[in-house]
Backbone as CSV, one residue per row, in Angstrom:
resi,resn,N_x,N_y,N_z,CA_x,CA_y,CA_z,C_x,C_y,C_z
1,MET,-149.316,175.983,89.564,-148.654,174.794,90.056,-147.145,175.019,90.010
2,ILE,-146.472,174.639,91.032,-145.027,174.826,91.136,-144.341,173.487,90.846
3,ARG,-143.329,173.529,89.947,-142.553,172.314,89.637,-141.200,172.417,90.306
4,TYR,-140.814,171.366,90.919,-139.500,171.300,91.559,-138.645,170.277,90.826
5,THR,-137.447,170.671,90.538,-136.498,169.758,89.921,-135.361,169.551,90.906
6,PHE,-135.098,168.312,91.177,-134.017,167.973,92.092,-132.915,167.264,91.311
7,ILE,-131.738,167.715,91.523,-130.582,167.073,90.915,-129.719,166.543,92.047
8,PHE,-129.491,165.268,91.992,-128.643,164.642,92.998,-127.319,164.262,92.346
9,ILE,-126.273,164.670,92.947,-124.948,164.319,92.463,-124.283,163.477,93.543
10,PHE,-123.910,162.300,93.142,-123.233,161.401,94.067,-121.782,161.279,93.638
11,ILE,-120.910,161.527,94.553,-119.479,161.372,94.286,-118.980,160.255,95.183
12,THR,-118.444,159.252,94.546,-117.929,158.120,95.286,-116.416,158.131,95.205
13,VAL,-115.798,158.034,96.324,-114.345,157.973,96.369,-113.963,156.551,96.728
14,ILE,-113.185,155.968,95.866,-112.731,154.604,96.104,-111.276,154.678,96.533
15,VAL,-111.010,154.212,97.713,-109.656,154.257,98.253,-108.820,153.132,97.662
16,GLN,-109.451,152.035,97.375,-108.763,150.862,96.868,-108.457,151.028,95.378
17,ALA,-107.404,150.382,94.910,-107.026,150.431,93.503,-108.084,149.738,92.648
18,GLN,-108.217,150.227,91.411,-109.131,149.594,90.475,-108.435,148.380,89.877
19,GLN,-109.119,147.249,89.892,-108.574,146.029,89.313,-109.241,145.816,87.963
20,ASP,-108.461,145.386,86.979,-108.971,145.199,85.634,-108.151,144.099,84.972
21,SER,-108.445,143.796,83.729,-107.654,142.842,82.958,-107.286,143.481,81.633
22,ILE,-106.084,143.198,81.169,-105.656,143.636,79.853,-105.092,142.442,79.104
23,ARG,-105.022,142.555,77.784,-104.518,141.491,76.932,-102.996,141.623,76.831
24,LEU,-102.287,140.551,77.162,-100.832,140.508,77.021,-100.446,139.205,76.336
25,TRP,-99.280,139.175,75.735,-98.789,137.950,75.099,-98.406,136.936,76.164
26,SER,-98.752,135.670,75.938,-98.305,134.624,76.852,-97.170,133.826,76.227
27,ASN,-97.068,133.849,74.925,-95.928,133.280,74.200,-95.917,133.936,72.826
28,ASP,-95.178,133.402,71.890,-95.051,134.064,70.588,-96.272,133.930,69.692
29,THR,-97.286,133.186,70.106,-98.422,132.979,69.209,-99.789,133.252,69.831
30,SER,-99.866,133.496,71.119,-101.195,133.681,71.708,-101.186,134.732,72.813
31,PHE,-102.387,135.140,73.180,-102.569,136.150,74.209,-103.102,135.522,75.484
32,LYS,-102.964,136.245,76.570,-103.615,135.870,77.823,-104.187,137.145,78.422
33,MET,-105.159,136.996,79.275,-105.691,138.143,79.988,-104.943,138.229,81.315
34,GLN,-104.402,139.381,81.595,-103.596,139.593,82.791,-104.322,140.545,83.732
35,LYS,-104.416,140.157,84.996,-105.001,141.032,86.002,-104.027,142.172,86.273
36,VAL,-104.543,143.405,86.232,-103.719,144.588,86.481,-104.448,145.535,87.433
37,TYR,-103.701,146.517,87.919,-104.238,147.505,88.856,-103.924,148.901,88.338
38,TYR,-104.852,149.810,88.568,-104.663,151.214,88.234,-104.655,152.014,89.522
39,PRO,-103.769,153.004,89.647,-103.714,153.794,90.881,-104.988,154.584,91.158
40,ASP,-105.653,155.060,90.108,-106.897,155.784,90.330,-108.068,154.901,89.910
41,SER,-109.211,155.208,90.426,-110.343,154.304,90.292,-111.089,154.408,88.976
42,ILE,-110.923,155.496,88.243,-111.703,155.683,87.028,-110.762,155.875,85.846
43,LEU,-111.004,155.130,84.772,-110.216,155.328,83.568,-110.650,156.642,82.926
44,PRO,-109.713,157.483,82.564,-110.083,158.786,82.010,-110.559,158.684,80.572
45,ALA,-111.328,159.667,80.134,-111.710,159.750,78.730,-110.537,160.265,77.908
46,PHE,-109.643,161.026,78.533,-108.467,161.594,77.884,-107.269,161.446,78.816
47,GLY,-106.087,161.272,78.240,-104.881,161.297,79.048,-104.152,159.971,79.123
48,LYS,-103.017,159.990,79.811,-102.146,158.824,79.945,-102.622,157.913,81.072
49,LYS,-102.500,156.613,80.859,-102.883,155.623,81.857,-101.754,154.608,81.992
50,ILE,-101.456,154.222,83.217,-100.438,153.207,83.488,-101.095,152.100,84.310
51,ALA,-100.923,150.859,83.845,-101.437,149.688,84.555,-100.261,148.969,85.204
52,TYR,-100.509,148.373,86.374,-99.457,147.696,87.133,-99.843,146.253,87.412
53,TYR,-98.833,145.387,87.527,-99.068,143.984,87.877,-99.496,143.834,89.335
54,ASP,-99.088,144.766,90.176,-99.349,144.640,91.611,-100.064,145.882,92.132
55,SER,-100.802,145.706,93.218,-101.574,146.818,93.790,-100.683,147.841,94.501
56,ALA,-99.392,147.547,94.671,-98.463,148.510,95.263,-97.852,149.418,94.186
57,TYR,-98.176,149.156,92.924,-97.739,149.957,91.780,-96.223,149.989,91.617
58,THR,-95.583,148.838,91.771,-94.135,148.781,91.605,-93.729,148.091,90.304
59,LYS,-94.618,147.283,89.713,-94.296,146.558,88.478,-95.241,147.008,87.369
60,LYS,-94.718,147.837,86.460,-95.537,148.370,85.373,-95.897,147.262,84.388
61,ALA,-97.175,147.152,84.031,-97.640,146.165,83.058,-97.841,146.792,81.683
62,ALA,-98.391,148.009,81.635,-98.660,148.662,80.347,-98.823,150.158,80.548
63,GLU,-98.605,150.894,79.483,-98.885,152.330,79.496,-99.457,152.709,78.133
64,PHE,-100.442,153.603,78.174,-101.146,153.975,76.951,-101.886,155.280,77.181
65,ASN,-102.426,155.851,76.113,-103.168,157.106,76.172,-104.612,156.893,75.768
66,PHE,-105.489,157.667,76.381,-106.905,157.639,76.038,-107.299,158.916,75.318
67,MET,-108.184,158.771,74.337,-108.822,159.908,73.701,-110.255,159.469,73.404
68,ASN,-111.208,160.191,73.925,-112.626,159.838,73.778,-112.920,158.424,74.273
69,GLY,-112.229,158.017,75.333,-112.478,156.709,75.924,-111.847,155.537,75.196
70,LYS,-111.058,155.772,74.149,-110.399,154.708,73.385,-108.884,154.901,73.485
71,VAL,-108.144,153.812,73.327,-106.694,153.881,73.375,-106.183,154.427,72.035
72,TYR,-105.325,155.457,72.127,-104.731,156.101,70.957,-103.241,156.285,71.181
73,GLY,-102.493,156.315,70.094,-101.071,156.619,70.191,-100.236,155.421,70.576
74,LEU,-99.076,155.680,71.135,-98.130,154.617,71.473,-98.637,153.783,72.647
75,TYR,-98.662,152.474,72.447,-99.037,151.503,73.484,-97.796,150.692,73.803
76,LYS,-97.512,150.531,75.101,-96.375,149.711,75.534,-96.847,148.742,76.613
77,ALA,-96.418,147.494,76.495,-96.686,146.495,77.532,-95.344,145.918,77.969
78,TYR,-95.272,145.512,79.239,-94.015,145.058,79.830,-94.165,143.678,80.448
79,TYR,-93.067,142.923,80.465,-93.019,141.680,81.227,-92.935,142.045,82.704
80,GLU,-93.221,141.086,83.573,-93.150,141.361,85.015,-91.742,141.729,85.469
81,ASN,-90.716,141.323,84.709,-89.345,141.691,85.076,-88.983,143.111,84.637
82,GLY,-89.911,143.822,83.987,-89.692,145.199,83.579,-89.240,145.386,82.145
83,THR,-88.892,144.302,81.456,-88.475,144.386,80.061,-89.672,144.699,79.173
84,LEU,-89.461,145.541,78.174,-90.517,145.876,77.223,-90.950,144.628,76.468
85,MET,-92.256,144.334,76.456,-92.798,143.157,75.788,-93.259,143.488,74.375
86,GLU,-94.158,144.453,74.257,-94.680,144.825,72.949,-94.930,146.322,72.909
87,TYR,-94.872,146.854,71.718,-95.202,148.265,71.537,-95.715,148.461,70.123
88,GLY,-96.599,149.413,69.998,-97.165,149.717,68.698,-98.074,150.923,68.790
89,VAL,-98.482,151.392,67.645,-99.377,152.535,67.574,-100.812,152.042,67.541
90,MET,-101.660,152.686,68.350,-103.073,152.319,68.387,-103.919,153.487,67.897
91,HIS,-105.014,153.143,67.257,-105.967,154.128,66.762,-107.367,153.620,67.079
92,ASN,-108.106,154.388,67.829,-109.484,154.031,68.163,-109.581,152.663,68.852
93,GLY,-108.582,152.352,69.685,-108.617,151.127,70.477,-108.030,149.891,69.823
94,VAL,-107.519,149.996,68.579,-106.911,148.839,67.910,-105.550,149.248,67.346
95,PHE,-104.678,148.266,67.133,-103.372,148.561,66.551,-103.549,149.035,65.111
96,HIS,-102.753,150.046,64.756,-102.789,150.608,63.409,-101.400,151.154,63.108
97,GLY,-100.668,150.452,62.266,-99.293,150.846,61.955,-98.310,149.817,62.478
98,ASP,-97.101,150.258,62.738,-96.031,149.349,63.172,-96.323,148.753,64.541
99,TRP,-95.944,147.474,64.693,-96.119,146.752,65.955,-94.920,145.827,66.131
100,THR,-94.445,145.704,67.374,-93.275,144.871,67.671,-93.502,144.088,68.956
101,LEU,-93.105,142.807,68.931,-93.117,141.949,70.116,-91.680,141.549,70.397
102,GLN,-91.256,141.687,71.653,-89.910,141.303,72.066,-89.987,140.161,73.071
103,ASP,-88.896,139.392,73.179,-88.836,138.355,74.197,-88.423,138.984,75.534
104,GLU,-88.334,138.183,76.580,-88.020,138.709,77.915,-86.602,139.262,78.038
105,PHE,-85.775,139.027,77.025,-84.399,139.525,77.042,-84.245,140.776,76.174
106,GLY,-85.332,141.218,75.529,-85.307,142.427,74.723,-85.039,142.216,73.242
107,SER,-84.897,140.963,72.803,-84.696,140.689,71.376,-86.052,140.675,70.663
108,ILE,-86.089,141.200,69.451,-87.338,141.252,68.691,-87.719,139.848,68.234
109,SER,-88.956,139.441,68.527,-89.486,138.141,68.105,-90.352,138.276,66.868
110,ILE,-91.219,139.281,66.857,-92.143,139.509,65.735,-92.210,141.005,65.475
111,LYS,-92.233,141.347,64.209,-92.404,142.746,63.815,-93.346,142.755,62.628
112,GLY,-94.333,143.647,62.663,-95.287,143.694,61.562,-96.092,144.974,61.553
113,LYS,-97.074,145.007,60.684,-97.940,146.180,60.537,-99.400,145.761,60.652
114,TYR,-100.170,146.646,61.262,-101.609,146.482,61.349,-102.293,147.599,60.581
115,LYS,-103.470,147.308,60.082,-104.320,148.319,59.456,-105.676,148.220,60.149
116,TYR,-105.945,149.178,61.016,-107.189,149.211,61.804,-107.474,147.874,62.492
117,GLY,-106.458,147.326,63.173,-106.619,146.114,63.966,-106.433,144.809,63.212
118,ILE,-106.132,144.879,61.917,-105.972,143.678,61.085,-104.543,143.647,60.542
119,LYS,-103.906,142.472,60.604,-102.557,142.333,60.046,-102.609,142.682,58.560
120,HIS,-101.726,143.611,58.164,-101.717,144.044,56.767,-100.357,144.659,56.460
121,GLY,-99.602,143.999,55.609,-98.269,144.483,55.272,-97.211,143.448,55.613
122,TYR,-95.960,143.881,55.623,-94.818,142.991,55.821,-94.714,142.551,57.279
123,TRP,-94.472,141.261,57.502,-94.277,140.701,58.839,-93.002,139.875,58.872
124,ALA,-92.267,140.011,59.959,-91.057,139.227,60.195,-91.265,138.430,61.478
125,LEU,-91.361,137.116,61.345,-91.496,136.222,62.500,-90.095,135.724,62.821
126,ARG,-89.352,136.540,63.518,-87.925,136.268,63.720,-87.682,135.023,64.567
127,TYR,-88.597,134.703,65.479,-88.407,133.509,66.291,-88.499,132.249,65.439
128,LYS,-89.099,132.347,64.239,-89.181,131.229,63.295,-88.276,131.450,62.085
129,ASN,-87.690,132.649,61.984,-86.901,133.045,60.812,-87.726,132.988,59.529
130,CYS,-88.987,133.421,59.615,-89.880,133.457,58.461,-90.342,134.889,58.213
131,PHE,-90.484,135.221,56.930,-90.820,136.587,56.541,-91.824,136.557,55.398
132,GLY,-92.783,137.475,55.429,-93.760,137.550,54.352,-94.764,138.652,54.600
133,ARG,-95.857,138.612,53.863,-96.870,139.673,53.943,-98.231,139.123,54.333
134,TYR,-98.972,140.008,54.976,-100.388,139.768,55.246,-101.190,140.764,54.430
135,LYS,-102.347,140.339,53.981,-103.271,141.222,53.294,-104.645,141.001,53.920
136,ASN,-105.175,142.031,54.522,-106.482,141.957,55.182,-106.581,140.801,56.173
137,GLY,-105.504,140.578,56.929,-105.519,139.601,58.011,-105.104,138.191,57.661
138,VAL,-104.796,137.920,56.370,-104.375,136.567,55.979,-103.068,136.645,55.199
139,GLN,-102.318,135.545,55.231,-101.056,135.492,54.500,-101.324,135.661,53.004
140,HIS,-100.441,136.443,52.361,-100.617,136.714,50.946,-99.244,136.938,50.324
141,GLY,-99.002,136.293,49.199,-97.705,136.428,48.530,-96.723,135.376,49.008
142,THR,-95.451,135.650,48.808,-94.395,134.684,49.131,-93.937,134.837,50.571
143,TRP,-93.878,133.715,51.262,-93.309,133.650,52.614,-92.048,132.804,52.520
144,LYS,-90.969,133.309,53.109,-89.690,132.609,53.082,-89.238,132.317,54.502
145,CYS,-88.659,131.125,54.704,-88.104,130.736,56.002,-86.640,130.336,55.804
146,TYR,-85.834,130.692,56.800,-84.392,130.463,56.727,-83.917,129.678,57.946
147,GLU,-82.812,128.945,57.747,-82.142,128.268,58.849,-80.642,128.427,58.620
148,ASP,-79.951,128.942,59.613,-78.511,129.200,59.500,-78.186,130.032,58.253
149,GLY,-79.040,130.999,57.943,-78.810,131.892,56.816,-79.171,131.324,55.456
150,GLN,-79.610,130.075,55.426,-79.965,129.429,54.161,-81.479,129.331,54.025
151,LEU,-81.977,129.631,52.839,-83.402,129.512,52.553,-83.815,128.045,52.635
152,ILE,-84.786,127.720,53.506,-85.222,126.324,53.632,-86.633,126.101,53.099
153,SER,-87.420,127.190,52.983,-88.751,127.018,52.389,-89.236,128.335,51.799
154,ARG,-89.997,128.182,50.738,-90.639,129.313,50.075,-92.075,128.867,49.813
155,THR,-93.010,129.568,50.424,-94.414,129.198,50.313,-95.192,130.374,49.753
156,HIS,-96.129,130.089,48.874,-96.923,131.145,48.252,-98.376,131.040,48.706
157,TYR,-98.936,132.185,49.049,-100.338,132.258,49.465,-101.072,133.261,48.596
158,LYS,-102.325,132.997,48.380,-103.190,133.955,47.701,-104.420,134.131,48.574
159,ASN,-104.513,135.298,49.194,-105.627,135.611,50.105,-105.825,134.540,51.175
160,GLY,-104.713,134.093,51.768,-104.767,133.151,52.879,-104.795,131.696,52.497
161,VAL,-104.877,131.389,51.200,-104.939,130.003,50.735,-103.595,129.651,50.110
162,LEU,-103.070,128.467,50.473,-101.807,128.009,49.911,-101.953,127.948,48.400
163,ASP,-101.116,128.696,47.694,-101.223,128.828,46.244,-100.339,127.818,45.528
164,LYS,-99.220,127.493,46.124,-98.271,126.595,45.470,-97.469,125.898,46.553
165,THR,-97.290,124.605,46.403,-96.476,123.882,47.376,-95.017,124.225,47.138
166,PRO,-94.278,124.412,48.245,-92.861,124.760,48.062,-92.103,123.624,47.387
167,PRO,-91.112,123.964,46.558,-90.324,122.913,45.911,-89.505,122.134,46.932
168,PRO,-89.132,120.890,46.623,-88.350,120.089,47.566,-86.954,120.692,47.782
169,PRO,-86.342,120.415,48.942,-84.985,120.938,49.199,-84.012,120.501,48.113
170,GLY,-83.086,121.384,47.770,-82.095,121.073,46.741,-82.524,121.488,45.347
171,ASN,-83.787,121.845,45.173,-84.284,122.274,43.882,-83.634,123.606,43.511
172,SER,-83.354,123.839,42.252,-82.677,125.065,41.842,-83.503,126.307,42.112
173,GLU,-84.827,126.171,42.230,-85.659,127.318,42.537,-85.370,127.862,43.938
174,MET,-84.864,126.996,44.823,-84.595,127.395,46.201,-83.315,128.203,46.308
175,GLU,-82.428,128.126,45.359,-81.115,128.754,45.468,-81.127,130.184,45.045
């Protein structure tokens, strides 16, 4: 008896840009999904990828690297006006290490650290003038907020739970 094995290989060429969505900041506290376009139709398992706001590829939305199908290394996202929005190091598709969010004018709004996709370490919420630490994704330790260079609140957290109410303004502990 004779066995025949047939292998069919289909190669599809897509002339049109690939449309996708990526996560971008919509303000200082939340994300939105943004429609983007890629010049080539298939996301690579390895290599650099650039996403654009428009199908003519004139407004860069983000740039990142792939390794084994996951985002690795430096990730950058841009506002539609071309200003850098956020940047950080990614590992296995999630932020890991330093991360920064800027406003549309290029000033830093938030700076912090991630540990395998979870907030962990020192964070500066500059748009609120508040500074403190996260531990395993929740506020932990002392958080301080300032107004016109003066300390206006000091709040303590223990594993995300308010540990102590801040003293009233004018208290000697605040000075």
